[in-house]
N, C-alpha and C positions, 0 to 999 in steps of 0.2 A: 270671213275667211275660212274657206274649206282646208283641213290639211286632211292627211290622208295617215293612218296606224299602216305599217310595216307590212300585212297580209294584203291590205289593197293597195297598196304599191306597187306587189309582187304580181297581185291578179290584174291590174292596168297597162303592165309591161306585159307579162307573159301571154295574158289568157286575152287580153281587147289589142293587144299591138303586135306582138310577134306570131303567136297563134292566127291569127286574121291575116297577117301579109301572108302566110304558109298556104291556108283556106281560100287567099284571092277573094276577103272581101272588104273592100273597099272602103265602102262607107262606115263601118265597123272601125277600119285603121284611122280614117280623117274624125271620129268621132271623136276621140284617145287624144287630140290636138288643141288649144285653144287657138281661137278665131288668127291672133297675130304670132301665131308659134313660127317655130325658127327649126328648120333641119339643117345640118351640115353633115353631108357623105366625106370624107376624105377630102377634107377645105372646100368643096363644094357648096356653098349657099343654097338651098330653098325655102322662100319665105310666103306665110301665109298659108293657112292649112284648107280655102278653097281656091289658090290661088297656082304659087309655085311647087308646093308641095301635092296639092293634088295631081298636077300633071307627072310630077316623079314620079309618083308612085302607077300613074296610070300606064307609063313609058316602062317600069321595072315589070309589075304583070305581063303587060302586052311583051317584052323580050324574053321572058321566062317564065314560059308554062309550069315548072315546078322547084319550087322553094320550099325549101327548109332550113330552119332555125333547128338547130339542135344541143345538146349539150350547157344549158342555160346556168350560170350560174350569178349569183348577185350579190353586189357590196351595196350597204343601202345606209342612207343616213337619213331616219324620219326627222329629226331638227330642222337639217337641212331644207328637205324635200328633196333631195336626189339619189336618185340609183345609179348606179354602176353595171354591166350586164356582161359577162364575157360569154363567147357562145360559137359555133362553129356553122357555116354558111353554105348552104350547098343548093348553088344554082344550076338547073337543065334547061339551055335555050330551045329553040323549035327542028332545031336538026338534032337535037338528043344530044350535044355536047353539056359536058360535065364540069363544072367549074365550085372547086372547095375551096374556103379558106378561113381561117380564125378570124373571129373578129369583136370589138367592146363598142357599146352604146352607152353614154350619160347621159341620163335624164333627169332633167330640172321641171319637178312640175308646181303649177302653180292653179290653187284653187281646184285642186283634183285633174285637172288636166296636162296634159304637156305641153309645157312653154320654149322648151328647146329640147333639141336629140341631136348631139353629137356621135357621127359611127361613121371608126375607122377599122378598117377592114387588114388585117396580116398582110395582103400583097399588095396594099397603099394602092390601089385601084378600087374608080367605080366602074361597079356594075352596067353603070349603063355608058362607057365611052369603050 
């Protein structure tokens, strides 16, 4: 069983997940997830890294040319392989309209990969709707 240490967990979430969403590196973002992972965004569930999760991120990146996660703060439980992040999310659409909201993401890791991610935005809305 692969168990990540605290620094590795932060690296996975900050640099492999959040940063690569911001830099639009879809393949690297998807590599963070286990094949059978579940991503839940404001109650809407997306399953399977190469299926619904990939489709979600493809649409997110297409709809928002500029994405930025800022002010990351983490609560980490190494024993349970869980990490919760709080952040400010800034989205800019193709017309230049900017949307900013606070957010929270809870990550459950298994074997060094993201098995479940639950994202809740401060405004309660899915950026995809």
